[in-house]
C-alpha positions in Angstrom: 23.8 -29.8 -13.0 23.5 -33.2 -11.3 25.1 -36.5 -12.5 24.6 -40.1 -11.5 27.2 -41.9 -9.4 27.5 -45.2 -7.4 28.2 -44.7 -3.7 28.9 -47.0 -0.8 27.8 -46.2 2.8 30.9 -46.5 5.1 29.7 -45.5 8.6 26.8 -44.1 10.7 28.0 -41.0 12.5 25.1 -41.2 15.0 24.0 -37.6 14.5 21.6 -38.1 11.6 24.3 -38.3 8.9 26.3 -41.1 7.2 29.7 -41.0 5.6 30.0 -42.3 2.0 32.6 -43.0 -0.7 32.5 -43.8 -4.3 32.0 -47.5 -5.0 35.4 -49.2 -5.1 37.3 -46.2 -3.5 39.3 -46.5 -0.3 38.7 -43.3 1.6 35.4 -41.7 2.6 34.4 -38.9 0.2 31.6 -36.9 2.0 28.6 -36.9 4.3 25.0 -37.5 3.4 21.9 -36.8 5.6 20.0 -39.9 6.7 16.8 -38.2 5.4 18.0 -38.9 1.9 18.7 -42.6 2.5 16.0 -45.3 2.0 14.7 -47.2 5.1 16.8 -50.0 6.3 20.1 -48.6 5.0 23.2 -50.4 6.4 27.0 -49.9 6.2 28.3 -51.4 3.0 25.2 -50.8 0.9 25.9 -49.7 -2.7 23.3 -47.2 -4.0 22.7 -45.0 -6.9 22.8 -41.2 -6.2 22.4 -37.9 -8.0 25.3 -35.6 -7.1 26.3 -32.0 -7.8 29.9 -30.9 -8.1 31.1 -27.4 -7.1 34.3 -25.8 -5.8 33.7 -27.3 -2.3 33.4 -30.9 -3.5 30.5 -33.3 -4.3 27.1 -33.0 -2.6 24.4 -35.6 -2.9 20.9 -34.5 -4.0 19.0 -37.8 -3.9 19.8 -41.4 -3.2 18.0 -44.5 -4.6 17.8 -47.9 -2.9 20.1 -50.6 -4.2 18.7 -52.9 -6.9 17.4 -56.3 -5.7 18.6 -59.4 -7.4 15.8 -61.7 -8.7 17.7 -65.0 -8.6 16.4 -68.1 -7.0 19.6 -70.0 -6.7 23.0 -69.1 -5.4 25.8 -67.8 -7.7 28.2 -70.4 -8.9 31.5 -70.2 -10.6 31.9 -72.5 -13.6 35.4 -74.1 -13.8 36.3 -74.9 -17.4 39.3 -77.1 -17.9 40.7 -80.1 -19.8 39.2 -83.5 -19.4 42.6 -85.2 -19.7 44.0 -86.5 -16.4 47.5 -85.0 -16.3 49.7 -84.6 -13.3 49.9 -81.1 -11.7 53.0 -78.9 -11.5 55.7 -80.5 -9.4 58.8 -79.0 -7.9 62.1 -81.0 -7.3 65.0 -79.4 -5.6 68.4 -80.0 -7.3 71.0 -81.9 -5.3 74.0 -80.0 -4.0 76.7 -80.0 -1.4 75.3 -80.1 2.1 77.3 -79.3 5.1 77.1 -81.9 7.8 78.7 -80.7 11.0 78.1 -83.6 13.2 78.9 -86.5 10.8 82.1 -88.1 12.0 81.9 -91.1 9.6 82.5 -89.2 6.3 85.9 -89.4 4.8 88.2 -86.6 5.6 89.7 -84.6 2.9 93.4 -84.2 2.1 95.3 -82.5 4.9 92.2 -82.5 7.2 92.8 -83.4 10.8 90.6 -83.9 13.8 91.6 -80.5 15.1 90.4 -78.8 11.9 87.0 -80.5 12.0 84.3 -77.9 12.8 82.1 -78.8 15.7 78.3 -78.4 16.0 76.8 -75.0 15.4 76.4 -74.3 19.0 80.2 -74.6 19.5 81.3 -72.4 16.7 81.6 -69.3 18.7 85.3 -69.8 19.2 88.0 -71.4 17.1 91.8 -71.7 17.7 94.0 -69.3 15.8 97.5 -69.7 14.6 98.9 -67.7 17.5 97.1 -69.8 20.1 94.6 -67.0 21.0 90.9 -67.3 20.8 89.1 -65.3 18.0 85.5 -64.5 18.8 83.2 -63.3 16.0 81.4 -60.4 17.4 78.7 -58.5 15.5 79.4 -54.9 14.7 77.8 -52.6 17.3 74.6 -51.2 16.0 74.4 -47.5 16.1 71.1 -46.3 17.5 69.8 -43.0 16.3 67.5 -40.6 18.2 64.0 -41.8 18.8 61.6 -41.3 15.9 59.6 -38.0 16.1 55.9 -38.5 15.8 54.4 -36.8 12.8 52.1 -33.9 13.3 48.6 -34.6 12.2 47.5 -32.6 9.2 44.8 -30.0 9.8 41.5 -30.8 8.1 40.5 -28.7 5.1 37.5 -26.5 5.2 34.2 -28.2 4.3 31.5 -25.5 3.6 27.8 -26.1 3.4 25.4 -24.8 0.8 22.8 -23.0 2.9 23.2 -19.5 1.5 23.7 -20.7 -2.0 20.6 -22.8 -2.0 18.7 -19.8 -0.5 20.0 -17.6 -3.4 18.8 -20.2 -6.0 15.4 -20.5 -4.3 14.6 -16.8 -4.6 15.5 -16.5 -8.3 13.1 -17.0 -11.2 13.2 -20.5 -12.8 14.9 -19.3 -16.0 17.8 -17.7 -14.1 18.7 -20.6 -11.9 20.8 -22.5 -14.5 22.8 -19.3 -15.1 23.3 -18.8 -11.4 24.5 -22.4 -10.9 27.1 -21.9 -13.6 28.2 -18.7 -11.9 28.5 -20.5 -8.6 30.6 -23.2 -10.2 33.0 -21.1 -12.3 31.9 -17.5 -12.5 31.0 -15.5 -15.7 33.8 -17.2 -17.7 32.1 -20.6 -17.3 28.9 -19.0 -18.6 30.6 -17.7 -21.7 32.3 -21.0 -22.3 29.0 -22.9 -22.0 27.2 -20.5 -24.4 30.0 -21.0 -26.9 29.7 -24.8 -26.7 25.9 -24.5 -27.1 26.3 -22.1 -30.1 28.6 -24.6 -31.9 26.2 -27.5 -31.2 23.2 -25.5 -32.5 25.0 -24.5 -35.7 26.0 -28.1 -36.3 22.4 -29.2 -35.8 20.8 -26.4 -37.8 18.7 -25.1 -34.9 18.4 -21.4 -33.9 21.2 -20.0 -31.9 20.4 -18.5 -28.5 21.7 -14.9 -28.2 24.5 -14.7 -25.6 24.2 -11.0 -24.8 21.1 -11.2 -22.4 22.5 -14.3 -20.7 25.8 -12.7 -20.1 24.1 -9.6 -18.6 22.1 -11.8 -16.2 25.3 -13.6 -15.2 27.2 -10.4 -14.5 24.3 -9.2 -12.3 24.2 -12.4 -10.4 28.0 -12.7 -9.9 28.2 -10.4 -6.8 25.3 -12.2 -5.1 26.9 -15.6 -5.9 30.2 -14.5 -4.4 28.5 -13.2 -1.3 26.5 -16.5 -0.8 29.6 -18.6 -1.4 31.6 -16.5 1.1 28.8 -16.7 3.7 28.8 -20.5 3.5 32.6 -20.6 3.9 32.5 -18.1 6.7 29.9 -20.1 8.7 32.0 -23.3 8.3 35.3 -21.4 9.2 33.7 -20.1 12.4 32.5 -23.5 13.4 35.9 -25.2 12.6 38.2 -22.3 13.6 40.0 -24.4 16.3 41.2 -27.2 13.9 40.7 -26.1 10.3 43.8 -25.5 8.1 45.2 -22.1 8.6 45.4 -21.5 4.8 41.7 -22.0 4.5 41.0 -19.7 7.5 43.2 -17.0 6.1 41.6 -17.2 2.6 38.1 -16.7 4.1 39.4 -13.7 6.1 41.1 -12.1 3.1 38.0 -12.6 0.9 35.9 -10.7 3.4 37.3 -7.4 2.2 35.6 -7.7 -1.1 32.2 -9.0 -0.1 31.5 -8.0 3.6 29.6 -4.7 3.0 26.5 -5.1 5.1 26.3 -4.9 8.9 25.8 -8.7 9.4 28.6 -9.7 7.1 31.0 -7.1 8.6 30.3 -8.6 12.0 31.0 -12.1 10.7 34.2 -10.8 9.2 35.3 -9.3 12.5 34.6 -12.6 14.3 36.7 -14.4 11.7 39.6 -12.0 12.2 39.6 -12.6 16.0 39.4 -16.3 15.5 42.3 -16.2 13.1 44.4 -14.1 15.5 43.8 -16.5 18.4 44.5 -19.5 16.2 47.8 -18.1 14.9 49.0 -17.2 18.5 48.3 -20.8 19.6 50.1 -22.2 16.5 53.0 -19.9 17.2 53.4 -21.1 20.7 53.2 -24.8 19.6 55.7 -24.1 16.9 58.2 -22.5 19.4 57.8 -25.5 21.7 58.4 -28.0 19.0 61.4 -26.1 17.7 63.0 -26.0 21.2 62.5 -29.8 21.5 64.2 -30.5 18.2 67.2 -28.3 19.2 67.4 -30.2 22.5 67.3 -33.5 20.7 70.1 -32.2 18.3 68.0 -32.7 15.2 69.6 -29.9 13.3 68.1 -30.5 9.8 64.5 -30.9 11.1 64.9 -27.8 13.4 66.3 -25.7 10.5 63.4 -26.7 8.2 60.8 -26.0 10.9 62.4 -22.6 11.7 61.8 -21.5 8.1 58.0 -22.2 8.3 56.6 -20.1 11.2 52.8 -19.8 11.5 53.0 -16.0 11.9 55.1 -14.5 9.1 57.6 -11.8 10.1 57.9 -12.8 13.7 61.6 -13.3 14.6 62.9 -16.3 16.6 63.5 -15.8 20.3 67.1 -14.7 20.7 68.0 -17.6 23.1 66.4 -20.2 20.7 68.1 -18.7 17.7 71.5 -18.8 19.4 71.0 -22.4 20.5 70.0 -23.4 17.0 73.0 -21.6 15.4 75.4 -23.2 17.8 74.0 -26.7 17.1 74.6 -26.2 13.4 78.1 -25.0 14.0 78.9 -28.1 16.0 77.6 -30.4 13.3 79.6 -28.6 10.5 82.9 -30.0 11.5 85.8 -31.4 9.4 84.7 -35.0 10.2 81.2 -34.5 8.9 80.4 -36.6 5.8 79.9 -34.8 2.5 76.3 -35.9 2.2 75.4 -34.7 5.7 77.3 -31.4 5.1 75.3 -30.7 2.0 72.0 -31.6 3.7 72.6 -29.2 6.5 73.6 -26.4 4.1 70.4 -26.9 2.1 68.3 -26.5 5.2 70.4 -23.6 6.6 70.0 -21.6 3.4 66.3 -21.1 4.1 66.5 -20.7 7.9 66.4 -17.3 9.7 69.7 -18.2 11.4 71.6 -18.6 8.2 73.7 -15.4 8.8 74.6 -16.4 12.4 76.3 -19.7 11.5 80.1 -19.4 11.0 81.9 -22.8 10.9 84.8 -23.0 13.4 86.9 -24.9 10.8 86.5 -26.3 7.3 87.9 -29.6 5.9 91.4 -29.4 4.5 90.4 -31.1 1.3 86.6 -30.6 1.0 84.8 -33.0 -1.3 83.5 -31.7 -4.6 79.8 -32.0 -3.6 80.5 -29.6 -0.7 82.2 -27.1 -2.9 79.3 -27.2 -5.4 76.7 -26.7 -2.6 78.6 -23.8 -1.1 79.0 -22.2 -4.6 75.3 -22.7 -5.4 74.0 -21.4 -2.0 76.7 -18.8 -1.4 74.4 -15.8 -1.9 72.3 -17.1 1.0 75.2 -18.1 3.3 78.0 -15.7 2.4 80.0 -16.2 5.6 80.3 -19.9 4.9 81.3 -19.2 1.3 84.0 -16.9 2.6 85.3 -19.5 5.0 85.7 -21.9 2.1 87.1 -19.2 -0.2 84.4 -19.9 -2.8 82.9 -17.3 -5.0 79.1 -17.6 -5.0 77.5 -18.5 -8.3 75.7 -15.5 -10.0 71.9 -15.7 -9.8 70.2 -17.3 -12.8 68.3 -15.0 -15.1 64.6 -15.5 -15.6 63.4 -16.2 -19.1 61.6 -12.8 -19.2 63.7 -11.0 -16.7 66.4 -8.4 -17.3 69.7 -9.4 -18.8 72.4 -10.2 -16.2 75.4 -7.8 -16.3 78.4 -9.2 -18.0 76.5 -11.7 -20.1 77.5 -12.1 -23.7 75.0 -11.4 -26.4 75.1 -12.0 -30.1 76.3 -9.1 -32.2 73.5 -7.6 -34.2 74.6 -6.6 -37.8 74.0 -3.0 -38.7 71.2 -2.2 -41.1 72.3 -1.9 -44.8 73.2 1.6 -46.0 70.4 3.5 -47.7 71.3 4.1 -51.4 
């Protein structure tokens, strides 16, 4: 079901399509074919468009040219104010003491001598001290950290077309198309919800109520075809964007193939998607290992630990040499001189890393701060060797609201039932 929106053309892609965004928005929203635009369209034009919303976003159905202004004179802004001539707002700085370093004619204060008078600003780098030595004011040395690591660009999300869905709608009878559109948008539950809303509206208006049974039967018959058409649109887009699309979207299309790919053509498409996913995961795994090795070499322990807990290929262990280097780096940074804040940050990242059981601190602080003790107690079940080094008993795991009762917990005594007379 289409709705009317205002759009603004943002750029001409040069391939017969334009990017657009909602009027007043900052980022582009989608792509529209130049065949839908009126002649003479330019970047920045604001137009009225009919759009359809679905699970993949907003697609434009038609675009109307912008309205022309029928005004013979230029727009003017009317300034309404008082006719009285009053002075504007003025600002006057309050007088205060002002330091005059090069004024020799001012009266000297009590106990002030020529030797105590401060010279010009350019000569204030040194001043005599009581011991006869020269004290120089030096700025504290600025500690420079490691160079900033450039952020990895985010992979674009999957943008599927509507070729197969439009073909499915075109081959259906006219009375079944609205039902199929609802199925494509939200499945059979959306059809039931829409029928319930229409039933209430009909009862309130006193008009006959449409029977929901036949419509639900049609929706249930169209649901498998709608799922197949939607998957085919996503599969075509995933194959075309397999090299740069987000891995989550690519995996979701491959997983969904098991339920819909039942014909020869769809099975071949599913096989091509599996090969593309395997190739993409291998490339991401190699890039992940390279980036992790660079972080270890730069001694960025927290960033390396966090990255090690998010491998592209689940279940693949770290290379032994890289795991040993990362564990040794963490051991070197968990020393007695490490600040409490830094110590807790490293422990938080270590608790989720695959090298968490390989890190055993060489020594612990003599009087560890309370935040460190609390962090070790809270994460002790994940890093038991560090908890043992601190002599801290790990905190028991918290019980889920609907989970089983934790052993040793105290429950309220239930009174026995009254005796039967």
